[in-house]
C-alpha positions as CSV (number, residue, x, y, z in Angstrom):
1,M,132.6,61.7,-4.4
2,I,132.7,64.6,-6.4
3,V,130.8,65.4,-9.6
4,A,132.6,67.9,-11.7
5,N,131.8,69.7,-14.7
6,D,132.6,72.9,-16.8
7,Y,129.8,75.5,-17.3
8,K,131.2,75.8,-21.1
9,N,130.3,72.2,-21.7
10,I,126.6,72.4,-20.4
11,S,123.9,73.4,-23.1
12,R,120.4,72.4,-23.8
13,K,121.6,69.4,-26.0
14,R,125.1,68.9,-24.1
15,H,126.3,68.3,-20.8
16,I,129.8,66.6,-19.8
17,A,130.8,65.7,-16.4
18,Y,133.4,64.0,-14.4
19,I,133.0,61.8,-11.4
20,V,136.1,61.9,-9.0
21,T,135.8,59.3,-6.1
22,S,137.1,59.3,-2.7
23,D,140.3,57.5,-3.6
24,S,141.2,59.8,-6.1
25,N,139.7,57.7,-9.3
26,I,138.5,59.9,-12.0
27,F,135.8,58.4,-14.2
28,K,135.8,58.9,-18.3
29,P,134.0,61.9,-19.4
30,L,130.4,61.2,-18.9
31,K,128.2,62.7,-21.8
32,G,124.3,63.5,-21.2
33,K,122.1,63.6,-18.1
34,T,121.3,60.0,-18.4
35,E,124.6,58.7,-18.6
36,I,125.7,61.0,-15.5
37,A,122.7,59.9,-13.4
38,K,123.3,56.2,-13.9
39,N,127.0,56.6,-12.9
40,I,126.1,58.6,-9.8
41,I,123.8,55.8,-8.9
42,S,126.3,53.2,-9.6
43,C,129.0,54.8,-7.8
44,L,126.8,55.2,-4.9
45,E,125.7,51.6,-4.8
46,N,129.4,50.6,-4.9
47,T,130.3,52.7,-2.0
48,L,127.3,51.4,0.1
49,R,128.2,47.9,-0.4
């Protein structure tokens, strides 16, 4: 899993990131630290099952 973001899309009020899985699946743009964190956890849980 790779969490990718562009420094231009990060500020105090905004953070956009993308998750790329080992099978080259790319998640929709994730907006905000909470959404990013929840999706990282979900992805890890699915991988560990």
